[in-house]
MIMI-495087 format. One record per residue (C-alpha): residue number from 1; residue in three letters; y, z, x. Coordinates in steps of 0.02 Angstrom, whole numbers. Each point is the difference from the previous one (the first is absolute). Example, Ala and Ser with C-alpha at 12.3 -4.5 7.8 and 13.67 -1.06 7.14 Angstrom:
<sites>
{site 1 "Ala" {-225 390 615}} {site 2 "Ser" {172 -33 69}} 
</sites>
This chain:
<sites>
{site 1 "Met" {5326 5067 2928}} {site 2 "Ser" {-87 121 -114}} {site 3 "Val" {-188 -2 -3}} {site 4 "Gly" {-114 127 -81}} {site 5 "His" {-167 78 35}} {site 6 "Arg" {-96 128 -97}} {site 7 "Thr" {-34 180 46}} {site 8 "Pro" {-118 123 -83}} {site 9 "Leu" {57 101 -148}} {site 10 "Pro" {29 187 9}} {site 11 "Pro" {-93 106 -127}} {site 12 "Val" {71 -11 -176}} {site 13 "Pro" {24 172 -81}} {site 14 "Glu" {-68 22 -175}} {site 15 "Arg" {122 22 -139}} {site 16 "Ala" {0 134 -132}} {site 17 "Gly" {-116 -33 -143}} {site 18 "Arg" {-88 -144 87}} {site 19 "Ser" {-154 -20 102}} {site 20 "Pro" {28 -18 187}} {site 21 "Thr" {71 -171 42}} {site 22 "Ala" {-120 -101 103}} {site 23 "Arg" {59 -97 150}} {site 24 "Pro" {7 -187 -33}} {site 25 "Glu" {-157 -89 53}} {site 26 "Ser" {89 -98 136}} {site 27 "Gly" {66 159 83}} {site 28 "Leu" {161 -91 45}} {site 29 "Thr" {182 35 -33}} {site 30 "Pro" {145 -121 -21}} {site 31 "Glu" {34 -95 159}} {site 32 "Val" {101 74 143}} {site 33 "Arg" {138 -119 51}} {site 34 "Val" {24 -58 179}} {site 35 "Arg" {182 -48 19}} {site 36 "Val" {94 -92 136}} {site 37 "Arg" {71 167 56}} {site 38 "Asp" {-175 67 32}} {site 39 "Val" {-45 -150 108}} {site 40 "Ala" {165 13 93}} {site 41 "Met" {-32 184 36}} {site 42 "Val" {-174 -26 75}} {site 43 "Leu" {35 -164 90}} {site 44 "Pro" {82 76 157}} {site 45 "Val" {-147 120 18}} {site 46 "Val" {-129 -140 14}} {site 47 "Ala" {104 -144 68}} {site 48 "Phe" {16 53 182}} {site 49 "Pro" {-148 -106 64}} {site 50 "Ala" {69 -151 -93}} {site 51 "Ala" {175 33 68}} {site 52 "Thr" {-70 7 176}} {site 53 "Ala" {-96 -162 -25}} {site 54 "Leu" {146 -93 -78}} {site 55 "Asp" {119 55 138}} {site 56 "Ala" {-128 -58 129}} {site 57 "Ser" {-16 -168 -88}} {site 58 "Gly" {187 -32 20}} {site 59 "Val" {29 -47 -182}} {site 60 "Leu" {174 76 -7}} {site 61 "Thr" {54 -50 174}} {site 62 "Asp" {-46 -181 -32}} {site 63 "Leu" {100 -1 -162}} {site 64 "Val" {160 51 91}} {site 65 "Gly" {-27 -97 160}} {site 66 "Gly" {-89 127 110}} {site 67 "Ala" {118 147 -15}} {site 68 "Gly" {-63 140 112}} {site 69 "Pro" {59 149 -106}} {site 70 "Leu" {-113 -57 -143}} {site 71 "Arg" {-160 8 101}} {site 72 "His" {-42 174 -65}} {site 73 "Leu" {102 -1 -159}} {site 74 "Leu" {-142 24 -124}} {site 75 "Ile" {-76 143 100}} {site 76 "Ser" {169 87 8}} {site 77 "Val" {32 -25 -185}} {site 78 "Asp" {-171 66 -46}} {site 79 "Leu" {17 156 107}} {site 80 "Ala" {174 33 -69}} {site 81 "Ala" {-63 -20 -179}} {site 82 "Val" {-142 123 33}} {site 83 "Ala" {124 126 73}} {site 84 "Val" {113 -16 -153}} {site 85 "Leu" {-149 20 -117}} {site 86 "Ile" {-55 159 87}} {site 87 "Val" {171 82 1}} {site 88 "Ala" {50 -49 -177}} {site 89 "Thr" {-168 36 -82}} {site 90 "Trp" {-34 162 91}} {site 91 "Ala" {176 66 -26}} {site 92 "Ala" {-13 -36 -187}} {site 93 "Arg" {-153 113 -4}} {site 94 "Gly" {79 142 96}} {site 95 "Phe" {-101 -38 158}} {site 96 "Arg" {-158 72 -78}} {site 97 "Ala" {-166 -46 79}} {site 98 "Pro" {-66 -158 -83}} {site 99 "Ala" {-169 -8 -85}} {site 100 "Gly" {-143 -43 117}} {site 101 "Ala" {91 59 156}} {site 102 "Leu" {-123 136 52}} {site 103 "Pro" {-140 -114 67}} {site 104 "Phe" {130 -94 103}} {site 105 "Leu" {70 163 68}} {site 106 "Val" {-175 50 54}} {site 107 "Leu" {-24 -173 77}} {site 108 "Phe" {163 14 97}} {site 109 "Leu" {-47 173 65}} {site 110 "Ser" {-171 -66 52}} {site 111 "Phe" {86 -139 98}} {site 112 "Leu" {109 121 100}} {site 113 "Pro" {-130 49 134}} {site 114 "Gly" {-12 -183 49}} {site 115 "Phe" {183 -1 50}} {site 116 "Ala" {-39 129 135}} {site 117 "Trp" {-104 -130 93}} {site 118 "Thr" {118 -147 -30}} {site 119 "Ser" {78 -74 157}} {site 120 "Ile" {183 -46 12}} {site 121 "Gly" {45 -182 14}} {site 122 "Gly" {-56 -169 -64}} {site 123 "Tyr" {-110 -21 -152}} {site 124 "Gln" {-46 184 -10}} {site 125 "Ser" {179 59 -19}} {site 126 "Gly" {42 -137 -122}} {site 127 "Lys" {-152 40 -105}} {site 128 "Ala" {36 186 -2}} {site 129 "Ile" {183 -27 -48}} {site 130 "Gln" {-49 -114 -142}} {site 131 "Met" {-128 129 -60}} {site 132 "Leu" {141 127 -10}} {site 133 "Thr" {133 -111 -80}} {site 134 "Thr" {-28 -161 -97}} {site 135 "Thr" {-182 26 -53}} {site 136 "Pro" {33 174 -77}} {site 137 "Ala" {157 -71 -81}} {site 138 "Phe" {-101 -131 -93}} {site 139 "Val" {-124 134 -55}} {site 140 "Val" {139 112 -65}} {site 141 "Ala" {80 -147 -90}} {site 142 "Ala" {-167 -42 -82}} {site 143 "Leu" {-26 180 -56}} {site 144 "Leu" {174 6 -75}} {site 145 "Val" {10 -172 -78}} {site 146 "Val" {-177 -51 -49}} {site 147 "Asp" {-25 156 -106}} {site 148 "Arg" {-31 -69 -175}} {site 149 "Pro" {-110 -132 -81}} {site 150 "Ala" {136 -132 -15}} {site 151 "Arg" {38 12 186}} {site 152 "Arg" {-183 -10 48}} {site 153 "Met" {-19 -155 -108}} {site 154 "Ala" {159 -68 80}} {site 155 "Leu" {-94 2 167}} {site 156 "Leu" {-107 -140 -69}} {site 157 "Trp" {151 -108 -41}} {site 158 "Ala" {80 33 169}} {site 159 "Ser" {-162 -40 93}} {site 160 "Ala" {-29 -157 -103}} {site 161 "Gly" {177 -63 31}} {site 162 "Ile" {-13 31 187}} {site 163 "Gly" {-169 -86 9}} {site 164 "Val" {59 -155 -92}} {site 165 "Leu" {158 -12 107}} {site 166 "Val" {-95 15 164}} {site 167 "Ala" {-130 -128 -57}} {site 168 "Leu" {136 -126 -44}} {site 169 "Leu" {94 28 163}} {site 170 "Ala" {-162 -14 100}} {site 171 "Met" {-26 -173 -73}} {site 172 "Val" {182 -51 24}} {site 173 "Arg" {25 81 171}} {site 174 "Pro" {-171 5 84}} {site 175 "Asp" {-19 54 179}} {site 176 "Pro" {-31 -156 107}} {site 177 "Ala" {-120 90 116}} {site 178 "Tyr" {-111 49 -146}} {site 179 "Gln" {16 -172 -79}} {site 180 "Ala" {-88 -68 153}} {site 181 "Leu" {-145 114 -46}} {site 182 "Asp" {-2 -63 -180}} {site 183 "Thr" {63 165 -69}} {site 184 "Val" {153 36 -109}} {site 185 "Val" {101 146 70}} {site 186 "Leu" {183 44 -27}} {site 187 "Ala" {104 -46 152}} {site 188 "Gly" {32 146 118}} {site 189 "Thr" {-149 103 -61}} {site 190 "Val" {-186 7 31}} {site 191 "Ser" {-137 -49 -120}} {site 192 "Ile" {-49 174 -56}} {site 193 "Thr" {181 47 -38}} {site 194 "Thr" {21 -150 -114}} {site 195 "Ala" {-170 29 -79}} {site 196 "Arg" {33 183 -37}} {site 197 "Leu" {166 -37 -85}} {site 198 "Ile" {-79 -136 -106}} {site 199 "Gly" {-149 113 -35}} {site 200 "Tyr" {111 135 -74}} {site 201 "Gly" {64 -134 -117}} {site 202 "Val" {-176 -46 -54}} {site 203 "Val" {-43 183 -34}} {site 204 "Gly" {162 25 -96}} {site 205 "Leu" {-30 -152 -109}} {site 206 "Leu" {-183 45 -28}} {site 207 "Cys" {48 175 -58}} {site 208 "Leu" {138 -69 -112}} {site 209 "Gly" {-123 -121 -77}} {site 210 "Val" {-120 141 -42}} {site 211 "Leu" {122 137 -48}} {site 212 "Val" {147 -91 -83}} {site 213 "Pro" {-54 -105 -150}} {site 214 "Arg" {166 -92 -18}} {site 215 "Val" {-15 -88 168}} {site 216 "Arg" {-190 -7 14}} {site 217 "Leu" {-27 -187 8}} {site 218 "Val" {146 -39 115}} {site 219 "Ala" {-40 145 117}} {site 220 "Leu" {-185 -42 14}} {site 221 "Leu" {35 -184 32}} {site 222 "Gly" {129 51 129}} {site 223 "Ala" {-126 114 88}} {site 224 "Val" {-126 -142 10}} {site 225 "Ala" {132 -123 64}} {site 226 "Leu" {67 124 129}} {site 227 "Ala" {-175 24 71}} {site 228 "Val" {7 -177 72}} {site 229 "Pro" {142 29 126}} {site 230 "Leu" {-81 168 40}} {site 231 "Leu" {-158 -93 53}} {site 232 "Arg" {103 -130 94}} {site 233 "Thr" {64 136 118}} {site 234 "Gly" {-176 18 69}} {site 235 "Ser" {15 190 0}} {site 236 "Arg" {-158 92 -50}} {site 237 "Gly" {55 182 -18}} {site 238 "Pro" {114 -29 -150}} {site 239 "Leu" {-138 -98 -87}} {site 240 "Val" {-121 147 20}} {site 241 "Ala" {138 118 -58}} {site 242 "Leu" {31 -107 -153}} {site 243 "Val" {-184 6 -51}} {site 244 "Leu" {-6 190 18}} {site 245 "Ala" {164 23 -94}} {site 246 "Gly" {-75 -102 -142}} {site 247 "Leu" {-154 111 1}} {site 248 "Val" {107 157 -11}} {site 249 "Leu" {94 -77 -145}} {site 250 "Ala" {-166 -41 -86}} {site 251 "Val" {-68 176 23}} {site 252 "Thr" {156 93 -56}} {site 253 "Val" {62 -101 -148}} {site 254 "Ser" {-71 54 -166}} {site 255 "Gly" {-55 -78 -162}} {site 256 "Ala" {34 -183 -36}} {site 257 "Arg" {105 -19 157}} {site 258 "Arg" {-158 6 104}} {site 259 "Trp" {-67 -155 -86}} {site 260 "Arg" {166 -87 22}} {site 261 "Leu" {-29 9 187}} {site 262 "Leu" {-149 -118 -9}} {site 263 "Pro" {97 -163 -25}} {site 264 "Pro" {129 29 139}} {site 265 "Leu" {-130 65 123}} {site 266 "Ala" {-112 -147 -39}} {site 267 "Gly" {151 -115 19}} {site 268 "Leu" {49 77 167}} {site 269 "Gly" {-179 -13 60}} {site 270 "Gly" {-13 -180 -57}} {site 271 "Val" {164 -50 81}} {site 272 "Thr" {-50 88 161}} {site 273 "Ala" {-169 -85 7}} {site 274 "Leu" {73 -170 -46}} {site 275 "Thr" {142 15 126}} {site 276 "Val" {-115 56 140}} {site 277 "Ala" {-126 -138 -39}} {site 278 "Thr" {119 -146 -23}} {site 279 "Ala" {183 31 40}} {site 280 "Leu" {-4 104 158}} {site 281 "Pro" {-12 -83 171}} {site 282 "Glu" {-157 33 99}} {site 283 "Ala" {92 116 119}} {site 284 "Leu" {47 116 -145}} {site 285 "Thr" {-171 -11 -80}} {site 286 "Ser" {-79 60 161}} {site 287 "Arg" {118 150 3}} {site 288 "Phe" {-57 55 -173}} {site 289 "Ala" {-183 -25 45}} {site 290 "Val" {-2 170 86}} {site 291 "Leu" {21 82 -171}} {site 292 "Trp" {-173 -58 -54}} {site 293 "Gly" {-93 29 162}} {site 294 "Gly" {67 -135 115}} {site 295 "Pro" {32 28 186}} {site 296 "Leu" {149 104 54}} {site 297 "Asp" {147 -94 73}} {site 298 "Ala" {114 68 137}} {site 299 "Ser" {115 89 -124}} {site 300 "Ala" {-143 89 -89}} {site 301 "Glu" {-83 47 165}} {site 302 "Thr" {162 76 64}} {site 303 "Arg" {19 106 -157}} {site 304 "Val" {-180 60 13}} {site 305 "Met" {26 44 183}} {site 306 "Leu" {159 99 -39}} {site 307 "Ser" {-83 94 -143}} {site 308 "Arg" {-151 48 106}} {site 309 "Leu" {111 57 143}} {site 310 "Ala" {109 103 -118}} {site 311 "Ala" {-153 86 -75}} {site 312 "Glu" {-73 38 172}} {site 313 "Val" {163 71 67}} {site 314 "Phe" {25 106 -156}} {site 315 "Leu" {-172 79 24}} {site 316 "Glu" {41 36 182}} {site 317 "Arg" {179 62 -32}} {site 318 "Pro" {10 69 -177}} {site 319 "Leu" {175 72 28}} {site 320 "Gly" {70 -176 14}} {site 321 "Leu" {89 -106 129}} {site 322 "Gly" {174 16 -74}} {site 323 "Trp" {85 -123 -116}} {site 324 "Gly" {-2 -173 77}} {site 325 "Gly" {-115 56 140}} {site 326 "Phe" {-151 -106 -43}} {site 327 "Gly" {56 -137 118}} {site 328 "Ser" {-28 117 149}} {site 329 "Val" {-190 -7 -25}} {site 330 "Val" {-14 -187 -35}} {site 331 "Pro" {-64 -92 155}} {site 332 "Gly" {133 -108 80}} {site 333 "Gly" {-17 -186 -31}} {site 334 "Ser" {-110 21 -153}} {site 335 "Leu" {141 -49 -120}} {site 336 "Ile" {129 -139 -5}} {site 337 "Ala" {166 87 -34}} {site 338 "Leu" {162 -80 -57}} {site 339 "Pro" {143 2 126}} {site 340 "Gly" {94 165 -12}} {site 341 "Leu" {-140 81 -102}} {site 342 "Glu" {-126 29 137}} {site 343 "Asp" {-13 186 -40}} {site 344 "Ala" {-2 -22 -190}} {site 345 "Ile" {-189 23 -13}} {site 346 "Tyr" {-84 87 -146}} {site 347 "Pro" {-175 -1 -78}} {site 348 "His" {47 -116 -145}} {site 349 "Asn" {-81 130 -113}} {site 350 "Leu" {105 136 -81}} {site 351 "Pro" {-130 141 -11}} {site 352 "Leu" {-59 -31 178}} {site 353 "Glu" {181 -10 60}} {site 354 "Val" {40 168 -81}} {site 355 "Ala" {-159 76 72}} {site 356 "Val" {13 -62 180}} {site 357 "Glu" {188 28 18}} {site 358 "Gly" {34 147 -116}} {site 359 "Gly" {-166 88 19}} {site 360 "Leu" {-117 87 -120}} {site 361 "Val" {140 96 -87}} {site 362 "Ala" {95 -160 -40}} {site 363 "Leu" {-159 -83 -63}} {site 364 "Ala" {-30 149 -115}} {site 365 "Gly" {176 -19 -69}} {site 366 "Leu" {-30 -185 -36}} {site 367 "Val" {-166 35 -86}} {site 368 "Leu" {81 135 -107}} {site 369 "Leu" {137 -120 -54}} {site 370 "Leu" {-123 -137 -48}} {site 371 "Val" {-115 121 -91}} {site 372 "Thr" {146 72 -97}} {site 373 "Ala" {58 -174 -49}} {site 374 "Gly" {-178 -42 -55}} {site 375 "Arg" {-7 156 -109}} {site 376 "Val" {166 -41 -81}} {site 377 "Leu" {-58 -177 -33}} {site 378 "Trp" {-160 59 -83}} {site 379 "Arg" {90 129 -105}} {site 380 "Cys" {134 -125 -52}} {site 381 "Arg" {-109 -154 -11}} {site 382 "Thr" {48 -25 -183}} {site 383 "Asp" {181 -28 55}} {site 384 "Pro" {19 -186 40}} {site 385 "Ser" {146 33 118}} {site 386 "Val" {-109 113 109}} {site 387 "Val" {-137 -131 1}} {site 388 "Ala" {129 -129 56}} {site 389 "Ala" {62 111 142}} {site 390 "Ala" {-180 34 52}} {site 391 "Ala" {-40 -186 10}} {site 392 "Leu" {150 -27 114}} {site 393 "Leu" {-50 153 103}} {site 394 "Thr" {-176 -70 20}} {site 395 "Phe" {67 -167 60}} {site 396 "Ala" {117 87 124}} {site 397 "Phe" {-133 120 66}} {site 398 "Val" {-136 -132 23}} {site 399 "Asn" {126 -107 95}} {site 400 "Ser" {38 149 111}} {site 401 "Leu" {-182 -5 58}} {site 402 "Phe" {30 -169 83}} {site 403 "Ser" {180 -11 61}} {site 404 "Ala" {167 84 39}} {site 405 "Asp" {31 179 54}} {site 406 "Leu" {44 159 -93}} {site 407 "Asn" {181 -51 -29}} {site 408 "Gly" {-39 -183 -33}} {site 409 "Asn" {-116 57 -140}} {site 410 "Tyr" {135 105 -82}} {site 411 "Leu" {-42 -73 -171}} {site 412 "Val" {-159 105 4}} {site 413 "Trp" {111 154 -5}} {site 414 "Val" {117 -76 -130}} {site 415 "Phe" {-137 -46 -123}} {site 416 "Ala" {-89 166 31}} {site 417 "Ala" {164 85 -48}} {site 418 "Ala" {8 -106 -158}} {site 419 "Val" {-173 62 -51}} {site 420 "Leu" {33 182 46}} {site 421 "Thr" {161 11 -100}} {site 422 "Ala" {-104 -26 -158}} {site 423 "Gly" {-94 162 30}} {site 424 "Gly" {146 112 48}} {site 425 "Arg" {76 127 -118}} {site 426 "Ala" {174 -66 33}} {site 427 "Ser" {-47 -178 -46}} {site 428 "Arg" {118 -84 -122}} {site 429 "Pro" {-100 -94 -132}} {site 430 "Asp" {76 -133 -108}} {site 431 "Pro" {-5 45 -182}} {site 432 "Pro" {-130 9 -69}} {site 433 "Glu" {-85 109 129}} {site 434 "Gly" {-142 -71 103}} {site 435 "Ala" {-179 56 -23}} {site 436 "Cys" {-16 81 171}} {site 437 "Arg" {135 125 -45}} {site 438 "Pro" {-68 155 -88}} {site 439 "Ala" {22 -6 -187}} {site 440 "Val" {73 147 -94}} {site 441 "Ala" {-90 42 -161}} {site 442 "Val" {115 32 -147}} {site 443 "Pro" {-72 125 -125}} {site 444 "Pro" {-3 -56 -181}} {site 445 "Arg" {133 68 -114}} {site 446 "Ala" {-49 87 -161}} {site 447 "Arg" {49 -95 -157}} {site 448 "Ala" {145 79 -89}} {site 449 "Arg" {-48 54 -174}} 
</sites>
């Protein structure tokens, strides 16, 4: 596979004896190619949630007759691939600090005080260990690998492929318990997990349709088609995240690309309205009604309760409860916990989780990271690959406001790293150089007489 997108032209130096050469009106250079190797490099960095879901669904174990050793095969392969990527890529660069690493270093240091209050045992220990091992490993891998326009564009292809695969498997291998509720969810997972994976596919296809002319029609039709199984999951958070990711894409793309967004956004809106009005069962329609002012159901009420409690506790204890300690302040019996996960309680909101467990210092580190990523996006908004990474980051961050904990939302950190690498001095642009990299003016040469 080799697909191109366009990046802005660097300044053209004037030649001797001629007037300064003007930049072409389009402001675009020849297309940067996204090759299979680029997609293969970024796939392990973003595939961990899909690997977890596919292992839980039992796809591989069913193929070989229920072999136990294969139950966590995809997770193990993905973690091994990330480790190999880190060692090989970092060693090839002499173990120099990657571009965009400083905001993450500050974030990590801001998280350290929270470990002083973290209890040993259960969910708290597991969360702290993951915060010190696998989650930083994915961030480092993203900083090292997703460091050039072709790799950032490859994130779209990887996300689209994962979304399509999960949507197909959800229809072929639906969870029977969710089928009874008229929803389509991949076996072994929950509705929001399936919806988030499909949603990344919709965002990836939408960005490809806007940013890559060669695949525009196919990508936009695919995004519209993939929105149907997303709605059939009945999950609301990914739908809200999809809308906001589309808005970020509309605000940051420039020129004619902005107008190209109108047909796909209108198509997505039309498919959503038509599906909700005609194709969705009444049980699912009532779930989406809360988005336009309908009454809160039990799930929404629980999330509101957890968010309010987290905000109140943070104001009372600004130093934090320790990582994983939010469950200690939740009244007993107010939640229905899964067997074996009774202490795995968190606010279902990433900023509030960081604030109530890590304290004010950790919250400041998170805000600094997000502000820095926003500044890089605005400075590099003429680079389509940065716009693509920002759309994925928006989808991941908005989802983090509704579900999963700090480690479960690791794609927020991965896509933030993809944006930040564009603004670092050590970033490795594909030739020709991207617009967000400083241009070097070449003085004109005197004509030889």
